[in-house]
RODREN-594752 format. One record per residue (C-alpha): x, y negated, z; chain; residue in three letters; residue number from 0. Coordinates in pm, 1 decimal. Example, Ala and Ser with C-alpha at 12.3 -4.5 7.8 and 13.67 -1.06 7.14 Angstrom:
2
+----------+----------+----------+--------+--------+-----+
!        X !        Y !        Z ! chaine ! residu ! num !
+----------+----------+----------+--------+--------+-----+
!   1230.0 !    450.0 !    780.0 !      A !    ALA !   0 !
!   1367.0 !    106.0 !    714.0 !      A !    SER !   1 !
+----------+----------+----------+--------+--------+-----+
***
This chain:
322
+----------+----------+----------+--------+--------+-----+
!        X !        Y !        Z ! chaine ! residu ! num !
+----------+----------+----------+--------+--------+-----+
!   4516.1 !  -7367.6 !   7450.5 !      A !    MET !   0 !
!   4791.9 !  -7580.9 !   7289.7 !      A !    PHE !   1 !
!   4827.8 !  -7591.3 !   6913.2 !      A !    ASN !   2 !
!   5133.6 !  -7718.9 !   6720.8 !      A !    LYS !   3 !
!   4997.2 !  -8072.8 !   6709.5 !      A !    ARG !   4 !
!   4943.6 !  -8073.8 !   7084.2 !      A !    SER !   5 !
!   5300.7 !  -7955.3 !   7141.7 !      A !    LEU !   6 !
!   5438.8 !  -8230.6 !   6917.9 !      A !    VAL !   7 !
!   5233.3 !  -8495.1 !   7098.6 !      A !    VAL !   8 !
!   5340.0 !  -8358.4 !   7438.0 !      A !    ALA !   9 !
!   5705.5 !  -8354.5 !   7334.0 !      A !    SER !  10 !
!   5683.4 !  -8709.9 !   7202.9 !      A !    SER !  11 !
!   5519.4 !  -8828.8 !   7522.9 !      A !    LEU !  12 !
!   5786.8 !  -8652.7 !   7727.7 !      A !    GLY !  13 !
!   6065.4 !  -8812.2 !   7524.7 !      A !    LEU !  14 !
!   5904.7 !  -9154.2 !   7554.4 !      A !    ALA !  15 !
!   5869.2 !  -9108.9 !   7929.9 !      A !    LEU !  16 !
!   6235.2 !  -9001.1 !   7957.9 !      A !    MET !  17 !
!   6354.1 !  -9302.9 !   7756.4 !      A !    CYS !  18 !
!   6134.3 !  -9532.8 !   7963.0 !      A !    SER !  19 !
!   6273.1 !  -9386.8 !   8285.5 !      A !    THR !  20 !
!   6633.2 !  -9418.2 !   8161.9 !      A !    THR !  21 !
!   6575.1 !  -9780.6 !   8060.0 !      A !    ALA !  22 !
!   6419.2 !  -9855.2 !   8399.1 !      A !    ALA !  23 !
!   6715.6 !  -9700.7 !   8581.2 !      A !    VAL !  24 !
!   6960.8 !  -9902.6 !   8368.9 !      A !    ALA !  25 !
!   6759.6 ! -10218.8 !   8431.7 !      A !    SER !  26 !
!   6755.2 ! -10155.6 !   8807.3 !      A !    ASP !  27 !
!   7131.1 ! -10092.2 !   8804.4 !      A !    ALA !  28 !
!   7189.0 ! -10420.0 !   8622.6 !      A !    ALA !  29 !
!   6964.7 ! -10607.0 !   8865.4 !      A !    ALA !  30 !
!   7164.1 ! -10470.7 !   9160.1 !      A !    ASP !  31 !
!   7503.5 ! -10524.2 !   8993.3 !      A !    PHE !  32 !
!   7751.1 ! -10570.9 !   9146.5 !      A !    PRO !  33 !
!   7663.1 ! -10351.0 !   9441.3 !      A !    SER !  34 !
!   8019.8 ! -10300.5 !   9569.5 !      A !    LYS !  35 !
!   8367.6 ! -10453.4 !   9529.6 !      A !    PRO !  36 !
!   8514.3 ! -10455.2 !   9180.2 !      A !    LEU !  37 !
!   8836.5 ! -10280.6 !   9086.0 !      A !    GLN !  38 !
!   9062.4 ! -10454.4 !   8832.9 !      A !    PHE !  39 !
!   9304.8 ! -10216.2 !   8661.3 !      A !    LEU !  40 !
!   9585.4 ! -10410.5 !   8494.7 !      A !    VAL !  41 !
!   9741.4 ! -10228.5 !   8200.4 !      A !    ALA !  42 !
!  10075.0 ! -10403.3 !   8264.8 !      A !    ALA !  43 !
!  10328.2 ! -10471.9 !   8536.9 !      A !    GLY !  44 !
!  10322.5 ! -10751.8 !   8791.1 !      A !    ALA !  45 !
!  10430.5 ! -11096.7 !   8680.6 !      A !    GLY !  46 !
!  10359.3 ! -11064.6 !   8308.7 !      A !    GLY !  47 !
!  10101.3 ! -11244.8 !   8097.8 !      A !    GLY !  48 !
!   9822.6 ! -10990.5 !   8150.0 !      A !    THR !  49 !
!   9884.1 ! -10973.8 !   8524.3 !      A !    ASP !  50 !
!   9885.2 ! -11353.5 !   8555.2 !      A !    ASN !  51 !
!   9563.5 ! -11369.5 !   8352.6 !      A !    PHE !  52 !
!   9396.1 ! -11112.4 !   8578.1 !      A !    THR !  53 !
!   9501.2 ! -11279.0 !   8903.4 !      A !    ARG !  54 !
!   9397.6 ! -11621.2 !   8775.4 !      A !    THR !  55 !
!   9052.0 ! -11495.3 !   8678.9 !      A !    VAL !  56 !
!   9003.7 ! -11291.6 !   9000.0 !      A !    LYS !  57 !
!   8886.2 ! -11566.4 !   9240.5 !      A !    PRO !  58 !
!   8682.3 ! -11733.2 !   8966.0 !      A !    MET !  59 !
!   8490.7 ! -11415.8 !   8882.8 !      A !    LEU !  60 !
!   8444.7 ! -11334.4 !   9251.2 !      A !    GLU !  61 !
!   8276.1 ! -11670.8 !   9297.4 !      A !    GLU !  62 !
!   8048.3 ! -11625.6 !   8995.6 !      A !    VAL !  63 !
!   7940.1 ! -11271.4 !   9088.7 !      A !    LEU !  64 !
!   7957.5 ! -11313.5 !   9466.6 !      A !    GLY !  65 !
!   8170.3 ! -11005.4 !   9522.0 !      A !    VAL !  66 !
!   8525.0 ! -10914.5 !   9627.4 !      A !    GLN !  67 !
!   8774.4 ! -10738.3 !   9399.5 !      A !    SER !  68 !
!   9111.1 ! -10564.9 !   9414.1 !      A !    THR !  69 !
!   9390.0 ! -10568.2 !   9154.0 !      A !    VAL !  70 !
!   9588.0 ! -10253.6 !   9073.2 !      A !    ILE !  71 !
!   9881.0 ! -10267.6 !   8831.2 !      A !    ASN !  72 !
!   9921.7 !  -9956.8 !   8613.5 !      A !    LEU !  73 !
!  10201.3 ! -10034.6 !   8366.0 !      A !    PRO !  74 !
!  10296.9 !  -9671.9 !   8292.8 !      A !    SER !  75 !
!  10299.2 !  -9559.5 !   7928.0 !      A !    ALA !  76 !
!  10214.2 !  -9906.9 !   7791.4 !      A !    SER !  77 !
!   9911.9 !  -9925.4 !   8021.3 !      A !    GLY !  78 !
!   9764.2 !  -9594.1 !   7901.8 !      A !    ALA !  79 !
!   9690.6 !  -9486.8 !   8260.9 !      A !    LEU !  80 !
!   9470.6 !  -9792.7 !   8316.7 !      A !    ALA !  81 !
!   9272.3 !  -9713.5 !   8001.6 !      A !    HIS !  82 !
!   9231.2 !  -9347.6 !   8099.5 !      A !    GLN !  83 !
!   9115.0 !  -9431.8 !   8451.6 !      A !    ARG !  84 !
!   8862.1 !  -9678.3 !   8314.9 !      A !    THR !  85 !
!   8731.5 !  -9428.6 !   8059.0 !      A !    ALA !  86 !
!   8697.0 !  -9164.6 !   8335.5 !      A !    ASN !  87 !
!   8546.7 !  -9399.1 !   8595.8 !      A !    SER !  88 !
!   8181.7 !  -9421.1 !   8694.3 !      A !    GLU !  89 !
!   8004.2 !  -9607.1 !   8410.9 !      A !    PRO !  90 !
!   7861.9 !  -9866.9 !   8646.8 !      A !    ASP !  91 !
!   8071.0 ! -10172.9 !   8557.5 !      A !    GLY !  92 !
!   8265.6 ! -10181.6 !   8883.7 !      A !    HIS !  93 !
!   8594.8 ! -10064.8 !   8727.0 !      A !    THR !  94 !
!   8737.1 ! -10312.7 !   8478.0 !      A !    LEU !  95 !
!   9039.6 ! -10268.5 !   8253.7 !      A !    ASP !  96 !
!   9237.6 ! -10589.6 !   8194.1 !      A !    PHE !  97 !
!   9445.7 ! -10528.3 !   7883.5 !      A !    ALA !  98 !
!   9643.0 ! -10696.4 !   7607.7 !      A !    SER !  99 !
!   9678.2 ! -10608.1 !   7240.6 !      A !    SER ! 100 !
!   9906.6 ! -10325.2 !   7354.0 !      A !    THR ! 101 !
!   9588.6 ! -10121.1 !   7399.5 !      A !    LEU ! 102 !
!   9526.9 ! -10112.3 !   7024.0 !      A !    VAL ! 103 !
!   9891.2 ! -10120.5 !   6908.5 !      A !    THR ! 104 !
!   9976.3 !  -9815.3 !   7121.5 !      A !    SER ! 105 !
!   9661.0 !  -9644.3 !   6995.6 !      A !    LEU ! 106 !
!   9766.1 !  -9707.6 !   6635.1 !      A !    ALA ! 107 !
!  10107.7 !  -9559.8 !   6718.0 !      A !    ALA ! 108 !
!   9951.9 !  -9244.9 !   6865.8 !      A !    GLY ! 109 !
!  10080.8 !  -9326.7 !   7215.3 !      A !    GLN ! 110 !
!   9747.1 !  -9401.9 !   7380.0 !      A !    ASN ! 111 !
!   9510.7 !  -9104.4 !   7435.5 !      A !    PRO ! 112 !
!   9211.1 !  -9329.4 !   7508.5 !      A !    THR ! 113 !
!   9021.5 !  -9415.7 !   7191.1 !      A !    GLY ! 114 !
!   8824.3 !  -9732.5 !   7122.0 !      A !    LEU ! 115 !
!   8507.6 !  -9520.4 !   7144.7 !      A !    ASP ! 116 !
!   8583.4 !  -9446.6 !   7512.7 !      A !    GLU ! 117 !
!   8589.3 !  -9812.1 !   7620.7 !      A !    LEU ! 118 !
!   8346.1 ! -10097.2 !   7570.8 !      A !    THR ! 119 !
!   8497.8 ! -10444.5 !   7540.9 !      A !    PRO ! 120 !
!   8332.6 ! -10695.3 !   7771.5 !      A !    VAL ! 121 !
!   8504.0 ! -11001.9 !   7626.8 !      A !    ALA ! 122 !
!   8825.7 ! -11139.2 !   7486.0 !      A !    ARG ! 123 !
!   8953.3 ! -11429.5 !   7694.2 !      A !    MET ! 124 !
!   9286.8 ! -11515.8 !   7531.2 !      A !    GLN ! 125 !
!   9440.5 ! -11522.4 !   7185.3 !      A !    SER ! 126 !
!   9802.1 ! -11610.3 !   7254.8 !      A !    ASP ! 127 !
!  10006.0 ! -11747.4 !   6964.0 !      A !    VAL ! 128 !
!  10293.8 ! -11525.2 !   6851.3 !      A !    MET ! 129 !
!  10624.6 ! -11694.9 !   6767.8 !      A !    THR ! 130 !
!  10971.0 ! -11610.6 !   6639.7 !      A !    LEU ! 131 !
!  11213.1 ! -11709.3 !   6916.6 !      A !    ILE ! 132 !
!  11590.3 ! -11761.1 !   6884.3 !      A !    VAL ! 133 !
!  11892.0 ! -11915.4 !   7052.5 !      A !    ASP ! 134 !
!  11889.7 ! -12269.0 !   6903.7 !      A !    PRO ! 135 !
!  12270.1 ! -12280.6 !   6913.0 !      A !    ASP ! 136 !
!  12270.3 ! -11989.7 !   6667.1 !      A !    LYS ! 137 !
!  11972.8 ! -12090.4 !   6451.9 !      A !    TYR ! 138 !
!  11874.4 ! -12455.6 !   6494.0 !      A !    PRO ! 139 !
!  11562.3 ! -12411.2 !   6279.5 !      A !    ASP ! 140 !
!  11368.3 ! -12163.3 !   6067.8 !      A !    PHE ! 141 !
!  11547.0 ! -12265.6 !   5748.5 !      A !    GLU ! 142 !
!  11882.1 ! -12165.0 !   5900.5 !      A !    ALA ! 143 !
!  11738.2 ! -11830.6 !   6011.0 !      A !    PHE ! 144 !
!  11592.5 ! -11759.4 !   5665.1 !      A !    MET ! 145 !
!  11912.8 ! -11858.6 !   5489.1 !      A !    ALA ! 146 !
!  12118.0 ! -11619.0 !   5702.0 !      A !    HIS ! 147 !
!  11864.8 ! -11335.0 !   5656.7 !      A !    ALA ! 148 !
!  11855.8 ! -11377.8 !   5278.8 !      A !    GLU ! 149 !
!  12233.2 ! -11405.7 !   5243.3 !      A !    GLU ! 150 !
!  12304.2 ! -11112.7 !   5477.8 !      A !    ASN ! 151 !
!  12053.3 ! -10829.2 !   5410.0 !      A !    PRO ! 152 !
!  12027.8 ! -10585.7 !   5700.1 !      A !    GLY ! 153 !
!  12228.9 ! -10807.3 !   5932.9 !      A !    ASP ! 154 !
!  11944.1 ! -10965.5 !   6132.3 !      A !    ILE ! 155 !
!  11833.8 ! -10775.7 !   6445.3 !      A !    ILE ! 156 !
!  11509.1 ! -10863.1 !   6622.7 !      A !    ILE ! 157 !
!  11428.7 ! -10735.9 !   6972.4 !      A !    GLY ! 158 !
!  11096.9 ! -10663.9 !   7136.7 !      A !    GLY ! 159 !
!  10927.7 ! -10463.5 !   7410.5 !      A !    THR ! 160 !
!  10893.8 ! -10096.4 !   7312.1 !      A !    HIS ! 161 !
!  10817.4 !  -9954.7 !   6968.9 !      A !    ALA ! 162 !
!  10437.1 !  -9985.9 !   6985.3 !      A !    ALA ! 163 !
!  10407.6 ! -10339.0 !   7123.6 !      A !    SER ! 164 !
!  10244.8 ! -10651.2 !   6977.6 !      A !    PRO ! 165 !
!  10605.4 ! -10776.1 !   6940.2 !      A !    ASP ! 166 !
!  10685.0 ! -10496.1 !   6697.9 !      A !    ARG ! 167 !
!  10354.2 ! -10541.1 !   6512.2 !      A !    MET ! 168 !
!  10451.6 ! -10906.5 !   6462.0 !      A !    ALA ! 169 !
!  10794.0 ! -10794.7 !   6338.1 !      A !    PHE ! 170 !
!  10644.8 ! -10542.9 !   6093.5 !      A !    LEU ! 171 !
!  10389.8 ! -10793.4 !   5963.8 !      A !    ALA ! 172 !
!  10658.1 ! -11060.9 !   5922.0 !      A !    PHE ! 173 !
!  10897.0 ! -10822.9 !   5746.6 !      A !    ARG ! 174 !
!  10617.0 ! -10698.7 !   5521.6 !      A !    ASP ! 175 !
!  10507.3 ! -11050.5 !   5425.1 !      A !    ALA ! 176 !
!  10852.6 ! -11206.4 !   5388.2 !      A !    SER ! 177 !
!  11022.5 ! -10913.0 !   5220.0 !      A !    GLY ! 178 !
!  11333.2 ! -10965.1 !   5434.9 !      A !    LEU ! 179 !
!  11569.8 ! -10677.8 !   5512.9 !      A !    ASP ! 180 !
!  11574.9 ! -10708.2 !   5893.6 !      A !    ILE ! 181 !
!  11583.9 ! -10460.6 !   6183.1 !      A !    ASN ! 182 !
!  11406.4 ! -10409.7 !   6515.8 !      A !    PHE ! 183 !
!  11541.4 ! -10282.0 !   6849.8 !      A !    ILE ! 184 !
!  11293.0 ! -10195.2 !   7129.8 !      A !    PRO ! 185 !
!  11368.6 ! -10269.7 !   7495.0 !      A !    TYR ! 186 !
!  11191.4 ! -10152.4 !   7809.5 !      A !    ASP ! 187 !
!  11132.1 ! -10500.7 !   7951.2 !      A !    GLU ! 188 !
!  11079.1 ! -10848.8 !   7811.2 !      A !    GLU ! 189 !
!  11353.5 ! -10979.7 !   8038.9 !      A !    GLY ! 190 !
!  11604.4 ! -10753.4 !   7866.9 !      A !    SER ! 191 !
!  11500.8 ! -10886.1 !   7526.4 !      A !    VAL ! 192 !
!  11543.9 ! -11247.3 !   7638.1 !      A !    SER ! 193 !
!  11882.4 ! -11171.1 !   7794.4 !      A !    ALA ! 194 !
!  12007.7 ! -11015.6 !   7471.0 !      A !    ASN ! 195 !
!  11888.0 ! -11310.6 !   7262.9 !      A !    VAL ! 196 !
!  12067.8 ! -11555.2 !   7492.6 !      A !    MET ! 197 !
!  12372.2 ! -11328.9 !   7507.4 !      A !    GLY ! 198 !
!  12402.0 ! -11325.2 !   7129.3 !      A !    GLY ! 199 !
!  12356.5 ! -10948.1 !   7100.2 !      A !    ASN ! 200 !
!  12044.9 ! -10985.9 !   6884.0 !      A !    ILE ! 201 !
!  11922.9 ! -11263.3 !   6656.6 !      A !    ASP ! 202 !
!  11576.5 ! -11323.7 !   6793.3 !      A !    GLY ! 203 !
!  11254.2 ! -11188.4 !   6937.1 !      A !    MET ! 204 !
!  10882.6 ! -11215.1 !   6878.3 !      A !    PHE ! 205 !
!  10682.9 ! -11336.7 !   7174.6 !      A !    GLY ! 206 !
!  10442.8 ! -11597.6 !   7310.8 !      A !    GLU ! 207 !
!  10535.6 ! -11954.4 !   7396.5 !      A !    ILE ! 208 !
!  10374.2 ! -11906.5 !   7738.1 !      A !    SER ! 209 !
!  10636.7 ! -11643.6 !   7824.9 !      A !    SER ! 210 !
!  10947.1 ! -11857.8 !   7756.7 !      A !    ILE ! 211 !
!  10854.8 ! -12203.2 !   7887.0 !      A !    LEU ! 212 !
!  11140.7 ! -12213.6 !   8138.9 !      A !    SER ! 213 !
!  11394.6 ! -12110.6 !   7872.4 !      A !    TYR ! 214 !
!  11264.8 ! -12381.3 !   7640.9 !      A !    MET ! 215 !
!  11309.0 ! -12642.3 !   7910.8 !      A !    GLU ! 216 !
!  11668.6 ! -12531.1 !   7966.9 !      A !    SER ! 217 !
!  11737.9 ! -12514.9 !   7593.6 !      A !    GLY ! 218 !
!  11841.9 ! -12148.1 !   7605.7 !      A !    ASP ! 219 !
!  11570.7 ! -12032.6 !   7364.2 !      A !    MET ! 220 !
!  11335.2 ! -12200.5 !   7120.3 !      A !    MET ! 221 !
!  11050.8 ! -12088.9 !   6890.3 !      A !    PRO ! 222 !
!  11126.0 ! -12163.0 !   6523.1 !      A !    ILE ! 223 !
!  10810.7 ! -12015.1 !   6361.7 !      A !    LEU ! 224 !
!  10453.3 ! -11985.5 !   6487.4 !      A !    VAL ! 225 !
!  10191.7 ! -11737.2 !   6366.4 !      A !    PHE ! 226 !
!   9920.4 ! -11994.6 !   6301.2 !      A !    ALA ! 227 !
!   9736.8 ! -12186.9 !   6031.9 !      A !    GLU ! 228 !
!   9830.5 ! -12530.8 !   6162.5 !      A !    GLU ! 229 !
!  10126.4 ! -12664.4 !   6359.7 !      A !    ARG ! 230 !
!  10081.0 ! -12670.6 !   6734.9 !      A !    LEU ! 231 !
!  10006.8 ! -13005.2 !   6892.8 !      A !    GLY ! 232 !
!  10287.3 ! -12987.8 !   7148.7 !      A !    ASN ! 233 !
!  10535.7 ! -12852.4 !   6891.9 !      A !    PHE ! 234 !
!  10470.0 ! -13040.4 !   6566.5 !      A !    PRO ! 235 !
!  10819.1 ! -12974.3 !   6428.0 !      A !    ASP ! 236 !
!  10783.4 ! -12594.8 !   6425.4 !      A !    ILE ! 237 !
!  10660.3 ! -12455.6 !   6090.2 !      A !    PRO ! 238 !
!  10383.2 ! -12197.3 !   6063.0 !      A !    THR ! 239 !
!  10351.8 ! -11866.2 !   5883.8 !      A !    THR ! 240 !
!  10057.4 ! -11990.8 !   5678.0 !      A !    VAL ! 241 !
!  10241.8 ! -12295.3 !   5543.9 !      A !    GLU ! 242 !
!  10511.9 ! -12052.9 !   5429.6 !      A !    ASN ! 243 !
!  10249.6 ! -11861.4 !   5233.2 !      A !    GLY ! 244 !
!  10207.1 ! -11571.4 !   5478.3 !      A !    TRP ! 245 !
!   9860.2 ! -11496.3 !   5613.4 !      A !    ASN ! 246 !
!   9987.7 ! -11396.1 !   5956.7 !      A !    LEU ! 247 !
!   9794.2 ! -11539.3 !   6249.0 !      A !    THR ! 248 !
!   9753.3 ! -11247.6 !   6491.9 !      A !    ASP ! 249 !
!   9890.0 ! -11301.1 !   6839.8 !      A !    GLY ! 250 !
!   9869.1 ! -11117.7 !   7169.9 !      A !    ASN ! 251 !
!   9506.1 ! -11095.6 !   7275.7 !      A !    GLU ! 252 !
!   9390.3 ! -11028.8 !   7630.6 !      A !    ARG ! 253 !
!   9049.2 ! -10903.7 !   7728.0 !      A !    GLY ! 254 !
!   8842.2 ! -10690.7 !   7962.6 !      A !    VAL ! 255 !
!   8697.4 ! -10341.6 !   7913.3 !      A !    PHE ! 256 !
!   8467.3 ! -10097.1 !   8092.0 !      A !    VAL ! 257 !
!   8368.9 !  -9732.2 !   8051.2 !      A !    ASN ! 258 !
!   8195.6 !  -9684.1 !   7714.9 !      A !    ALA ! 259 !
!   7884.3 !  -9539.3 !   7882.5 !      A !    GLU ! 260 !
!   7824.5 !  -9847.4 !   8095.7 !      A !    THR ! 261 !
!   7463.2 !  -9966.7 !   8042.1 !      A !    PRO ! 262 !
!   7432.4 ! -10255.4 !   7798.5 !      A !    ALA ! 263 !
!   7255.2 ! -10462.5 !   8064.2 !      A !    GLU ! 264 !
!   7558.3 ! -10444.1 !   8293.8 !      A !    ILE ! 265 !
!   7799.2 ! -10517.8 !   8008.5 !      A !    VAL ! 266 !
!   7584.5 ! -10820.0 !   7925.1 !      A !    GLY ! 267 !
!   7589.3 ! -10940.3 !   8285.1 !      A !    LYS ! 268 !
!   7968.1 ! -10909.6 !   8297.5 !      A !    LEU ! 269 !
!   8004.3 ! -11083.2 !   7962.0 !      A !    GLU ! 270 !
!   7795.6 ! -11376.9 !   8085.8 !      A !    SER ! 271 !
!   8001.1 ! -11396.1 !   8406.0 !      A !    ALA ! 272 !
!   8330.3 ! -11405.1 !   8215.4 !      A !    PHE ! 273 !
!   8190.1 ! -11668.8 !   7979.2 !      A !    LYS ! 274 !
!   8105.4 ! -11884.3 !   8280.3 !      A !    GLU ! 275 !
!   8463.1 ! -11840.3 !   8404.1 !      A !    VAL ! 276 !
!   8603.3 ! -11917.9 !   8059.4 !      A !    TYR ! 277 !
!   8401.6 ! -12239.8 !   8029.2 !      A !    ASP ! 278 !
!   8496.9 ! -12363.9 !   8376.0 !      A !    SER ! 279 !
!   8729.4 ! -12661.6 !   8418.2 !      A !    ASP ! 280 !
!   8963.4 ! -12452.8 !   8635.1 !      A !    ALA ! 281 !
!   9014.0 ! -12189.1 !   8366.4 !      A !    TYR ! 282 !
!   9054.2 ! -12442.2 !   8085.4 !      A !    GLN ! 283 !
!   9314.4 ! -12631.8 !   8289.5 !      A !    GLU ! 284 !
!   9502.3 ! -12305.0 !   8346.5 !      A !    TYR ! 285 !
!   9501.9 ! -12228.7 !   7972.4 !      A !    GLU ! 286 !
!   9639.9 ! -12571.5 !   7886.6 !      A !    GLU ! 287 !
!   9902.9 ! -12553.3 !   8159.4 !      A !    ARG ! 288 !
!  10051.2 ! -12231.2 !   8016.0 !      A !    VAL ! 289 !
!  10002.9 ! -12320.4 !   7646.8 !      A !    ASN ! 290 !
!   9717.2 ! -12079.1 !   7583.4 !      A !    LEU ! 291 !
!   9482.3 ! -12345.0 !   7451.9 !      A !    HIS ! 292 !
!   9602.1 ! -12364.7 !   7091.6 !      A !    TYR ! 293 !
!   9357.6 ! -12105.8 !   6967.4 !      A !    ARG ! 294 !
!   9003.0 ! -12023.0 !   7075.3 !      A !    GLU ! 295 !
!   9031.9 ! -11734.2 !   7316.4 !      A !    GLY ! 296 !
!   8669.0 ! -11645.4 !   7373.8 !      A !    TRP ! 297 !
!   8509.2 ! -11359.7 !   7184.4 !      A !    MET ! 298 !
!   8199.8 ! -11175.4 !   7304.6 !      A !    GLY ! 299 !
!   8165.0 ! -10800.5 !   7341.1 !      A !    SER ! 300 !
!   8033.7 ! -10711.2 !   6995.2 !      A !    GLU ! 301 !
!   8263.3 ! -10943.1 !   6799.0 !      A !    ALA ! 302 !
!   8566.6 ! -10832.3 !   7001.2 !      A !    TYR ! 303 !
!   8484.6 ! -10469.0 !   6933.4 !      A !    GLY ! 304 !
!   8481.8 ! -10535.6 !   6558.5 !      A !    GLN ! 305 !
!   8809.8 ! -10728.6 !   6580.2 !      A !    LYS ! 306 !
!   8979.5 ! -10443.8 !   6767.9 !      A !    LEU ! 307 !
!   8876.8 ! -10195.2 !   6499.0 !      A !    GLN ! 308 !
!   9014.3 ! -10423.7 !   6225.7 !      A !    GLU ! 309 !
!   9340.9 ! -10466.4 !   6417.4 !      A !    ASN ! 310 !
!   9370.1 ! -10092.1 !   6468.9 !      A !    TYR ! 311 !
!   9343.6 ! -10025.7 !   6095.8 !      A !    GLU ! 312 !
!   9594.7 ! -10302.6 !   6016.2 !      A !    GLN ! 313 !
!   9852.0 ! -10183.4 !   6272.1 !      A !    TYR ! 314 !
!   9814.1 !  -9821.2 !   6165.0 !      A !    LYS ! 315 !
!   9891.6 !  -9924.0 !   5805.7 !      A !    ARG ! 316 !
!  10196.1 ! -10125.4 !   5911.7 !      A !    LEU ! 317 !
!  10330.8 !  -9834.7 !   6115.2 !      A !    LEU ! 318 !
!  10273.8 !  -9586.3 !   5834.5 !      A !    GLU ! 319 !
!  10451.7 !  -9815.6 !   5586.0 !      A !    ASP ! 320 !
!  10748.6 !  -9865.8 !   5821.5 !      A !    SER ! 321 !
+----------+----------+----------+--------+--------+-----+
***
């Protein structure tokens, strides 16, 4: 006949056995991973920075893991569909969400129904430098831009991609730090923003150097301020936010996510695989070729998760204050 002590001991043994079984299943799943082709969901359209990043990494990761993969672009609603599909996928590590900082900026703006608790970051691979970009015929340097903004309050118009983008977060942070009276207009596509800068309809845009290289070569657009602590090696004449007294260094980050319930062993295996890709000569050459090498891109799963939470709180404050 069982007494209370016997029941407690039996319950404890049962719980221990259940935990041991669960751990064994997770370990077996990690040992077998990947057991089928991977699916890469890109939270952006074809041809952009996140898409190029995904397609560059694809063959490298396939070689490391010894598996095939497919890429599916899901740009709708700032990539929200990609995040939802990942959060609702089987938590086995075979569905990966390739996303930019738009994931957290749209979440802060209330436009992304998938919370940070529904996704587990595998790794951050890129930390692209944000810049203020203008038509050099209109503003030959940052001093000219500042002089016009200070002498003509409310006259400066900055463009960017949609109201919850990293572009707008850069605008809000810059306006907050500088105290300038400037305005923001959202556009549906980055190409439209560039066209309106070159057409003289707006005064500038916030974006990454990697996205305007061809325009820089033609002289149609030029960055006049970089969000960084030190001047960039290839652009030593462009001043930084920090040297102007503004602690603004956030850029557009790109990383990889899986379903939040994915076993830690599988997340760890993926993290190691992406680190191997990141450290490879082929990936480092790609980063340098497209000017993504100015800032350390790598951040592991745990550190990236903490950074995303900090960014979310910062962006939410900026949006509330705007």
